[in-house]
N, C-alpha and C positions, 0 to 999 in steps of 0.2 A: 504494500500500500504506500502510495506517495500522497502527500497532502500539502496544503498551503495554509498558513496561519494568517487570517484576514483581520485587519485592524481598522476600525472607524472611530477616530478619537474626536470628541468635542471638547469644549473648554472645561467642562466639569463632568465629563462622562467618557467611558471607554467601552465600546462594543467590540466583541471579538467572535470569530467563528473559525473552527478548524474544519477545512473542506477536503473531503476525499476526492482526489482528481479523477479516479476511475469511475466512481458512481455519480459524482457531482453533488453528493449529499453532505449535510453537516454532521460531522462526527461528534462535535461538541460546540456549544456556543455560550455566550454570557454577556453580562453587562455590569459595569461598576458605575454608579451614579453619585451625584453630589460630591464629587472629588473636591477637596479643599474646604468643605463645610464641617461643622461640628460633628454631624452624624452622616455617615455615608451608608449606602446600601449596595449589595452585590448579589448576583445570582449566577450560578453555573449549571448548565443543562447538558445532560448526557442521556440520549435516548428519551425515555419517558420520565427519567428522574431529574427533579429540579432541586437544587441546593441553594438556599437563601442565607444571607448573612447581613447583620447590622454591625457596622464597625466605623472606625475613623480612618479615612484615606486622605493623606495630606497632599499628595501630588500624583502625577501619572506613573512615576517610577514605583511608588508604593502600590499603586493600583496593579501594576504588572506583577509585583511580588505576590499580591493576593491571588492573581490569576494563576500563576505558577503553582502556588500552594493548593489551589482548588483542583488543578489537574493532578497534583501529587496525591491528594487525599481521595478524590472522587473519580479520577481517571478521565480519559484514557491516558496511558503512560506516553508522554510526549516523545521519549526516546524510541518508542516503537512505532511512531506515526510517520517516520521518514519525511519530515518537513523539509521541503525543497526551497521554500522562500517564505518571507513575511510580506504580505501584500497590504499596502496602505491606501485607503481612500484619501485623495487630496482634491479639494473642491476646485481651486483655480490654478490652471496651468498657463493662463494667458496665451499669447501668440507664440510661446517658446516651445511648448511640448505638444506634439501631435500623436503621442502614444505613451505607453507605459515605459518607465526607465528604471534601471538599477540606481538606488540611492547612494550617493557619496556626499562628501562635504560640499562639493560644488552644487549638486542638486538641492541640498538643504538650503544653501545660500540663495539660490534662485527662487525656491518656494517662498522663502522669507521676503525676498524682494518684491514678490507678487502680492504680499499681504495687503497693501492698500486697496487692491481690487476685491479682496474678500476678507475684510478685517475681522469678521466674526468666525471665519472658518479656517483659513490657512494657518494662523498662529496656533489654533487648537490642533490642527492636523500635525503641525510640527512638534507639539508636546508629545503626541503619541509616537511619532517617528523617533524622537530622541530617547524616549523611555524604552521603546521596543528594541532599539539598537543596544541598549544596556542589557535588557533581558535576554536577547538572542544575539550575542556578539559574534557568533561564528556563521550565522546564516545570511544569505543575501536578502536585502530589503528592497522592495519595489514600490514605486509611486504610480498609482493609477488615477488619472485626472478625470474629474467630471466633465471638463471642458474639451478634452482631447478629441472625442468623437466628432465634435462640431468644427474641428479645424479644416474640414473639407467644405465648409460653407463658401459659396462663391462670394466674391467681394461685393457684388450687388446686394447680397443678403446681409453681410456683416458690417458694411460701411454705413454710418449714420450721416445724414445730410446736414452737418454742422461745419463750422470753419475747420478746414483740414489740418492746419497747423496746430490748433488747439487740441483737436482730437488725437493727433499723432503724439503730441508732447505728453498728454496725460493718459494715453492708452485707452481712449474712449472708443469702443466698438462693441458689436454683439459678440459674446463668447458662447452663450448657451450653457445649460447645465443638465443634470440627470443623464449625462452621456452614457454611463455604463448601463443604465436601464434601457435606454433607447437602442443601444447596440445589441444587448442581449435579446430584447423582445423582437426587434426587426429580423434578427437572424433566425430566431425560433419560429417566427411567423412564416418565413420563406420555407422552412422545413415542413411546417404544417400544410402549406399550399402545395408542396411537392415541386417547388420551382428552384432553380439555381438562384442564390442570393444576388448575383450580379445581374439577374434579369427580373428582379422583383421590386415593385414600387409600393411602399407601405407608409401609412400615416399611423404613428404611434401616439396614443394619448395616455400619458402617465399622470393619473389623477389621484392625488392624495391630499394631505394638508398643504403640501407644495405641489404644484401641478404645472406640467409643460407638455407641449405638442412638438412632434418632430416629423418632417417629411424626409423619408429615406429612399434614395434612388440607387439601386444596385449596391446596397450596403454602405452608402455614403450619405451623411447628413447634408441636406441641401437647404433646409430652412428649419428654424426652431423658434419657439415663442418666447422663451426667456432671453434676456439681452445681455447687457454689460453686467447686470446683477440678476439674481433670481427673483426680482420683484416684477419683471415685465410679463406680459402675456395674459394667461388665463386667470379667472377669478379663483382665489385660493382660500385656505382656511382663515388666515389673518392678513394676507397680502392682497393689494388691490388689483394686481395685474395692470394691463394697459390703461392709461388715462392721459388726457391732454397735459403736456408738461406745463402749459400755462396755468393749470390749477395750482401748482406750487407757487408761482409768482403771485397769483391772486390771493392765496391764503396768507402769504407773507405780507402783502400790502394791506389787506383789509382786516385780517385777523391777528396780525403781528406774530405769526408762528415762525420760530427760528428753525435752523437746519435740523437740530436734534429732534425738535417737536414734529417736524414734517416727516423725518425718517421714522419716528415711532408711529405716527399716524398711518403711513402707507404700509409699513411692514408688520405692525403689531395690532392695529386697531381698524383694519379694513377687511376686504374680502367678506366671507360669510359672517365673521364676527361683527364687522362694522355694519352690515346690513340687517343682522338679526339679533345681535347680542350674544351669539354663540358661534364659535369656529368649528364646532363638531357637526359633521354632516348628519349624524343620527339625531341630534337635537333639532336641527333645521327640518329634517324630514317629518319628525313627529309634529312639530309646530305647523308645518304646511298641511299635513293630513287633518289637523284639528281646525284648519281654516284660518290660521293667523296670516293676515295679508302680507306682512313684510317678509315672512318666510316663503310664501308662495312667490312673491316678487323676486326674492334672492335666487331661488332655483331657476326662475325664468331668465334672470340676468346671466347666471352661470351657463345655462344651456344655450342662450343666444351667443355668448362668446365662443363656446365650443363649436357650435354649428357654423359660425362665421369663419372660424379657423380651419375647420375641415374643408369648407368650400374654397378658401384661399389656397390651401395646400393641394387640393385636387388640381387647381389651375397651375400651381408651381410644378407639379409632377407631370402634368398632361394626362391626368387620370391615374388611378391607383388600383392595384390588385387586391389590396386588403387594408382594413382599418383594425388596429389592435388596441384594446383597452387593457390597462395594467395599473398596478399599485392599489392601495387600499380602497379608494372610492371606485376606481375603474373596474376592479375585480369583483366588487361586492354590492354595488348599488345599481340595480336594474333600472330604476327610475331615471337616473342621470344618463345612463347609456341610451335609453329610448328617447329621452328628450333631446339629447345632443344630436341625434341623427334623424329626428322627426322632420318630415317634409322634404327629404332628399331622395325620394323615390325616382324622380326624373333624372337624377344623377347616377342611377343604378345601385342605390343603397336601400336594401329592404331588410328590416329587422323581423325576425320570427319571435312573436311575443312569448310563446311558451319556452323556446330555447333561451331567451333572454332572462326569463324569470327563474329558471333553475336548471341544474344539470351538473356535470363534472366541473371541477374548478377550471380546467383548460378546455374550452369548447368553442365551436362556431355558433354564433347567435343570429346569423343572417338566414334568410330563406334560401332554398336550393336554387331559385332562379335569380338571386341577387347577383348583378354583374360584379359588384365589389363585395368580396367576402368580409364579414365582420367577426372578429375573434376576441375572446378573453384569453389573454396570455399572461399568466403570473410571472412577475419579474423576479430575478434572482441576481441582485447586484453583487452579493458576496461571491457567488459562483463566477460571475464575469471577472471580478477582481482576481480571483484565484486563477482562472484560466489565463488571463493576460500576464499575471505574475510568473506563472510556470513557463509560458512561452518566452518571456524575456530572458529567463535564466537558462533556457535551452532544454526544458523538460517536455 
């Protein structure tokens, strides 16, 4: 058995998964939360067994020491897992990284230099990288970037129409995110269609608390909804998605909102939360079913944005072979899927209500005569990180 240890580090959290490269399954996984706070929590999962702990974890190195002790106490034995690499999720690779890379001090410096483009994510990712290199000093470490899959965007898609010198000096352009998910799902969708990836055009809708769409042509990202930051595009749990940039100027002038207040408004108090008071799709659905008007309206706004995006991406691709829904909302909320594609029958998209309502986790939900097949394809970003990491180190 060969495996990859996958790390996804946040500023106060550490997620991990030991992935079996042969089966693609998780041998073990876990999470350490509230790192640096007075009380931290942790869990380690092996098969059906879950082991929880309450403790104090001061930093990410201490979090890794707990992870290693959890493996030693509850298994599996890491020395028997034939770990070939440690794969790290890194959010922002800028225009520098178009694929996964083995981490050395130079790569660490470049990730750090890109931190102004992802101030909430890259510094946290680096905390995990530095701690993991201490915990696993003899293994190769690999950075897998959320943005790398979108480095194939044509310049007409990534270039913003603002002063070129200002944009270039401050690295202002569309980068896109959720790249590992879009890459995994588009490849899996081609397999489900029985088509070569290089001859498949797919629209992937990654819908969760964060949400993005991607037009994939022959395995290459050619358009995506998130932009320079993960704020742009679709309506999300707490993020606004697209809006007129003049709104910010207006709110600054008439409401006196400063930069930090505007940032908090758009990232933390908008989206479903801003429209309904809750960023949880389940709460919004329950309220809509009870006839609460602002919840009904929020779902209409969300569906309208999705439908508009699908239509635009059909134009970008010149037609699609498939549309794939993925992530928490995309995989589990039939109402959102149906509303997102309602009225697109003339474009060759027909949803089967019964298939959409229930069935296997991975399934086709379009009718047999739908020109564009519609699928639910569960994403597996950890497997994608593991696969790319193994490939980079030559396994």
